[in-house]
N, C-alpha and C positions, 0 to 999 in steps of 0.2 A: 632715302632709299626708295626706288620705284618698284611697285608691285604690279600684278596683272590680275584682272578679274573678268569673268564671263558675264556680260550684262544680260539680265532677264527681268521682264516686267512682273513675272510671278515668282521670282526668287526670294531668298532671305534678305533682310536688311543688313548691310555690311557697314560697320564703323571701322574705318581704316586710319591708322597712324603709322609712323615709321617703325615703331617697336612693338605695338600691340594692335590686335585685330579682334573685333567682336562681331559675331554673326547671330542674328536673332530671327527665328521663324514666327509666323503668325502676324496678325494685325496689331500694330502698336499705335497708341494715340500720340499726338505731337508732343505733349508734355513729357511722356516717358522717353521719347527720342531725344529731347533736349537734355534730360537728366543722364541718360546713358552716354551721350557724347561728352558731357562734362566729366563723368566718372572715369571714362577710359583714358582721359588725359591727365588725371590728378596723380598724386604720389602713392595713394593707397593701393593702386593696382587691382588685382582680382577681388580683394576684399570689398572694395566699394562697388564694383560691378555686381557681385553676388548679392550684396545687401539691397541694391536697387531692384534686381530681377526678382528676388524672393520677398519683396515688401508685401505682396498680397497673399502670402502663404505658399507652402511648398507645392501643393497640388495645383495652384494657379500659375506656377512659374512656366513661362514658355520654353520651347526647345531652344538651345543656344550652343555656341562653340566659342571659346575664348583662347587666343593664342598669344603668347608673349615670347619674343625672341631675345635670347641672352647670349653671353659669351660662351657659357658651358653647355648650352643646349636649348631646347624649346619646352616651355611649360604649357600644357594643354588641359583645358577643362571642357568636357563635352556632355551635353544632355540632349537626348533625342536621337534622330537618325543621321545627324551629320557625322562625317568621317574625316579625321585629320591624319595626313601622311607626313612623316618626317624621316627621310632616308629609307631604310628597309622596314621601319616599324609604323604602325598605325594604331589609332584609338577611336572608339565609337561609343556613344552613350546609349545605344539601343539595348533595351532590356534592363536598364538600371532604374531603380525607383527614384533616386535623386540625380546624381551625375557622376561622372568618372573623371578623376584628376590624375594625370600622368606626366612624367618628365621624359622627353624624347631626345635622341641625339640631335646635334645641330646640323646645319646644311639647308637644303631646300625644303620648303613646307608647301603642301597642297591641302586644300580644304574642299571636300565634295559636299554640296548642299542640294536641297530640293529646288525644282524649277527647271525651265527649258530655255536655252539660249545658245547662240553660236558666236556672237560678236565679242572678241577679246580686246580689252582696252587697258591702257596703263593708268596707274593712279598712285599718288604719293600720300594723300590724306583726304578724307571726306566720308560722306555717307551715301551709299548707292545700293541698288538692288542687284544681287549677284546670284548666279547658280553655281559658281566655282571660283576659287581664289588660289593664287600661287605666288610664291616669292622665292628668289634664289636663281640658280642656274638651270633648273629643270623647266622645260616649256610647259605652259598651262594645259591642263586636261579640259576637254570639252564637257559640257553638262551631261551629254548623253552617255559618255564613258565614265564620268565621275560617279554617278549614282544609278546604276542599272537596276531596274525593278523587273523581276520575272515572277509572273503569277503562276502558281502551281495549281493544277485542277484538283478539286476536292475529291477525295477517294469515295467510291460508292459504298454505301453501308452494306455490311455483310449480315444477312439474316441470322439471327441466333435461335436455334431450336428451343422450344419450350422444355423445361426440365420435366423428366418423368416423375409422376406422383410417387412419393415415398410409400412403401408398403406399410399397412397398418400393423402395429405391434400386436403380437398375440397376448391375450390376457393372461396374467400370471395367476397360478392357482392360489386360492385363499390359504393363508398359513393355518396350520393345525394348532389350536390352542394347547398350551402345555398344561398338564394336570396341576391343580392347586394343592399344595400339601395341607394336610388336615391341621397340623400344628407347626408353628415356626418358633424357634427359640431366638429371641431378640435381646441383645445386650441392653443394659439400662441406659446407656448414653447414645442409642441409635434413634433415628427418626423413621417412623413407619408410615407408609402411604395410607390414606384414609380407607380406600377400598379394601386393601389387604387386611387392615386392622379390623374392619367390620366383619369380613368373612371369618377371620380367626376367632373373633369374639363370639360369633354365632355358634361355631363348632364347639368352643369351650363351654358355652351355655348349655348346649344339648348334652355334652358329656357330664357336666356337673349335675344336671337335672336327673339323669339316670343314676348317678352315684348317690344323690340325695334320697331317691326313692328306696334304694337298697339299704341305706343306713337307717332310714326311718322304720323299715320292717324289722331290722335286727336289733334296734335299740329300745323298742317298746317293752317295758317291764311293768309288773304290778307293784304298786306301792305297798310296803309293809304297814301293818296296823300300828306297830310300835315305831316311835320316832327313830329313824336311822341315825347312826353315828355320823358325825361330820366327815365328809369325804376328804381324803388326803389331797393336798395340793398337787396339781399336775406338774410333772417334771419340766424343767426349763428346756428350751430348744436344744442347748448344747448337751443336756443330760438325757434326752429321749433315747430309749433303746431302739435298735434297728428293727425289732419285730413290731413295735407299735405303729410305725409308719406315720401318716398324717391324719388318722381317723379322728383324733381329738379336735381337729380344726373344722370338721364338716358341720358341726352344730352352729358355727358362727360365720359360715360362708355368705358373702354379700354379693348379690347379682345386680348388674347394671344393664340398662337398655342401650340401644345403639347410640341414641343421642347423648347419654351420659358417658359413653365410652369414647366419644370424639375428643380429639386433642384440643385443649383449652389453655388459655393463659393462666399463669399462677394466680393473678388477682381474681379472675372469675372462679377458679377452683377453690380459693380460700373463702369467698363469699358463700358458695353453695355447699361446702363441706360442713356437716353438723359438728358441734363441739364433742370432743371425746369424753367418755365417762371417766369418773375419778379413778377407777381401778385400772384404766387402760395403761397407765404408766408402768404397771407391773409386767406387761408383756411387750417385748421389743417390737416396734412397728415393722422393722426390716425382716423379721423372722417369720412373718405370717404367710409366706408363700413358698412354693416349692422350687423356685428358680426358673421355671418355664412360663409361669403365668405373667402376663403383661398387666401391671397395675396402672390405673388412671393417673395416680400421682407420679409414677415413673415416666409416663408419656409426657405429662405436663412439665416435669423438670428437665426432660431431655429436649424439648422444643427449642430451636435456635432460629435466629433471624440473621441470615448472612447478608451483609451490606457490601456493595461493590467498593473496591478500593478507589480512593480519589485519584483521578488522572493527574500524573505529574505535569507540571507546566513545561511547555516546549522551550528549549534553550534559545536564548537570543543570539543572533548572529553578531560577530565582532565587527567593530567599525574600523575600516582601513583608510588611511590618509596617505597622500603623496607629499613628501616634504621637499619644497623647492629650494634652490641654492641659497636664497635670501633668508630661509627659515620659515617662510609662510607655508601653511598647510592647506591642501585641497582635499576635502573629504571625498572618498570614492563612492558617493551615492549615485553617480551616473558616469557614463563614459567620458574620458578627458582626451582632448586633442591638444598636444603641447608642441610649441615651435616658436620660431622667430616672428611669424605673422600667420597663425593657424587659421584654417578655413574648413568648412564642412564638405566632405566628399565621400561618395560610395557607402552611405549608411542607409538602413531601411527607413521608410517614411514613418514619422511619429516618434522616432527615437534619436533625435538630434543630440550630439554630445555637447559638453561644455568646453569652450575654447579657452586655453590658458597660454598667455604670451610670456615667453622667457626672454629676459633682458640680461645684458652683461656678457653675452657670448659673442663669438666672432661670426663673420658672415658665412662660415661653413655650416652653421646650424640651419637646417631647412625651415621653410615657412611652416609647413605641417610635418613635423619630424617624427613623432611617435604617438601612438594611441594606447591608453591604459584604461582598462575597464574591469569591473567585478562581475564575473559570469558564473552563476551557480555556486557562489561562495569561494571561487578561486580567482586570483588576480591574473589577468591575461595582458601581456605586453606585445604590441605589434609595431614593427618598424614600417613607416609609410613611404617606402622607397626614398629614404633620405639621401642626401649627398654624401655624408660621412659614414652613415650606418649607425647602428646602435649596439652597444655591448652591455651585458648584464653581469654583475658581480654577486655571486651567491654568498650567504653568510659564512660559508666554509672557506671563502677566498677563491673558489673556482670561477673563472670567467668564461663567457660564451658570447660569440658574435651572432646576432639574430639575422635570419634570412628575411629579406625585404618582403613584406606582405604576409608573412606566416605568423599567426597568433601563437604566442609561447606562454604557457602557464608558469608562474613563479611563486615563491613563498614570501611571507612577511620577513623583512630584514634585507631583502635584495636591493642592490644599488643599480640604477639604470644610468649608464654613462652615454651621453649624447656627443661627447667630444668637445673640444674648446673649453674645458674646465666646467662644463655644465653637467651636474650629477643630480639625480632624483633618488630619494630613498623612500621605501615602502615601510610604513610603521603601523602598528595596531594601537588605536586610542583606548 
């Protein structure tokens, strides 16, 4: 087959064979030119060409365009500013981080490259400098028409007015303190703030002092000369008459300082509390107060230490695997590209997928047929513009034909049918 190219001394380096063409931009050393000329003619096809071009890393890969003519259409892989035309469709690698791979309808093929030239020459096979390339019935395009470049003037900057200063907020009036109650009834199992307890204790101390002075004035009596009879025992708490009140307790009232009234641990209170007298067992300890007085022992017993609950361990994500027709498992820890001869195309830099070759199928299975990846805990299946298409079978038995290039989320247990007896199953390990 005879092709035509536009010769240009500053054009891309074109590797021409009857069925395949490779165009590479930039400066290439002679050793790389020899390797590319060998790769384009071997049976590996685009896989060997991509392996040679990306040997130095993805970011050092030069711009290129690969075209392979087949019976059913044209396979094109483009990176950079080159444009491949086939019939009414075209593909360009401009704006892609890696490259773009597309299958175009058959017929005439035109490739627009960088460079300037006007001499159009025929060629069957070889390596030349070219600004444009064409094959088929359509006459070749000139380099000036193939890749026009129009420079747009940069827009003038629009001045942005400085923002007006925000008004200073008016100071809020100071809050009026609420009156502190003179006495507060606190249940035995409550926790009292230290400041409130100190204020309450001071108020109770003043009230008790006044009551003590009154009692001392009323209870002073002259001792009789004759020995008095033994006094009758005081009635128990549950037998005290309503008229007696709590006057019989004032003679044994115990006062504490602010330091002694502070909340302490049970161990410290036990060490500092003196031993009770022998006759103390006759009077119940819990009946020596009127229900409103807060005792140091009650404060100590009610102190609690609240500990935060231990944080529950985060659940681990399940492991998903793709079961191949032969029974082999491919763990879905990274994106998978599956097909007859898969290759990398159209993925972000630094996130290259793992290539899985499917054997035993017919020639209708595309080289890069389907992409399966785990994104955000969900399995996503994407048909890569395959020849036969891709069908998914849900666990309920419902089938769905995928649209080419559209990522589709699926659940575990789904079967991915590629045609030709090739089925993939998604299982959880």
